[in-house]
C-alpha positions, -999 to +999 in steps of 0.1 A: -323+438+704-296+414+715-270+431+694-280+464+708-277+453+744-244+434+740-226+457+715-242+491+712-250+497+748-215+491+762-198+511+734-220+542+741-216+539+778-179+543+773-184+572+749-210+592+768-207+577+803-235+573+828-246+593+857-274+594+883-297+613+859-288+593+828-321+575+826-340+607+831-322+623+802-328+593+779-365+592+790-368+629+781-353+624+747-374+593+741-407+610+751-400+639+727-390+617+699-419+592+704-444+620+700-432+629+665-426+593+655-460+581+667-476+610+649-459+599+616-469+563+620-505+572+628-507+595+597-492+568+575-516+542+589-546+564+582-534+573+547-528+536+538-562+527+551-579+554+531-561+542+499-573+507+506-609+518+511-608+539+479-597+509+459-623+487+475-650+512+467-638+514+431-640+476+427-675+475+440-686+504+418-670+489+388-688+456+393-720+474+400-719+495+369-710+465+348-739+446+362-762+475+355-749+476+319-754+439+315-790+442+326-796+471+302-782+451+273-811+427+277-833+453+261-812+456+230-822+438+198-803+408+184-776+402+173-759+430+193-775+418+226-759+384+224-726+398+211-722+424+239-733+400+266-707+375+254-680+402+255-690+412+290-689+377+303-655+372+287-643+404+304-656+393+338-640+359+337-607+374+324-608+399+353-613+372+379-589+345+366-563+365+347-561+401+357-565+396+394-535+371+397-515+396+378-525+424+402-512+402+430-478+404+413-481+442+408-488+439+371-515+454+348-524+433+317-535+448+284-561+421+280-585+439+303-582+471+283-587+453+250-618+436+262-633+468+277-626+486+244-643+458+225-674+463+245-672+501+238-668+496+201-697+472+199-720+496+217-709+526+197-717+508+164-754+504+174-777+528+156-810+533+175-841+533+153-868+542+178-872+566+207-872+536+231-839+523+217-823+558+219-832+561+256-819+526+263-787+532+243-781+565+262-785+548+296-762+520+285-735+543+273-737+562+306-733+530+325-703+520+304-687+554+310-692+549+348-678+514+345-647+527+326-640+554+351-642+530+381-620+505+362-593+531+359-596+539+396-592+501+404-561+499+382-544+527+401-547+504+432-520+482+416-494+509+419-508+529+448-482+531+476-467+555+502-438+575+488-404+560+494-392+591+512-418+585+540-406+549+544-371+562+549-384+584+577-402+555+592-371+532+591-349+559+606-375+566+633-377+529+642-339+527+644-337+558+666-365+545+688-347+512+694-314+530+700-328+552+727-344+522+743-311+503+743-293+532+761-314+529+792-295+518+823-313+486+834-306+450+843-301+429+812-331+406+815-358+433+822-341+454+796-343+426+770-380+418+778-390+454+777-371+460+745-385+429+728-421+439+736-417+474+722-399+461+691-426+435+685-454+461+687-434+484+664-430+455+640-468+449+641-475+486+633-451+485+603-467+452+591-501+468+592-489+498+572-472+476+546-503+454+542-527+484+538-502+501+515-507+473+489-545+472+482-542+447+454-507+432+457-497+402+476-517+374+491-535+398+515-547+421+487-584+427+480-602+399+464-624+400+432-655+390+453-676+417+437-669+402+402-674+367+414-708+377+428-717+394+396-709+363+376-727+339+400-758+359+404-763+374+370-740+363+341-737+326+346-774+320+337-767+332+302-740+306+296-749+281+269-759+247+283-745+216+265-772+191+259-764+155+257-776+137+226-803+111+232 
């Protein structure tokens, strides 16, 4: 803003001059431009928020379907019951402590896929012997399929972002908006205060869009709370307890 008032404004005053209707002309151009720029920013904000909510919903659904599958596995006979439960606990802890920090960096690890595939292979090897086991196995495979689908949706949140071409339009729009503001014929101090307030609010809007545009990346990304709750409320009770020798 300071550069605009001290450098850009004097140069363009020399080039285009100023007249009694100069501010009216600039205000007309600013009003027309702000309409389209504001519409673009509003649409981007809504789109980014919808992406965030879709990823949040997929995380919740993934944890819910995994919890449902974990409860259904309790009806399986041994040794597959203990084996699959162990694999699911391992997957949950890996997701919380390994996969999520990688998501913060914009990365997707193969370990999560390998662990999910290990659960699938263990379930597919089970051969039901009774009608009851066939019903339980059918429901478990349906829960696993739902879990797998929601997991893929969650992983897309790592790379979900607004197309770069739209960001170019936003940056150009912000530049034009500040340029038109600088051109106004006003005293320096009020001009600086007014420009700073508008620039600050524009920066806040852009910060909100950037934050919402990264559902899982960065320190402000979505947390693995659904998985932590699943572990604390359901899975942790199956952890083996070490007994001290007497």
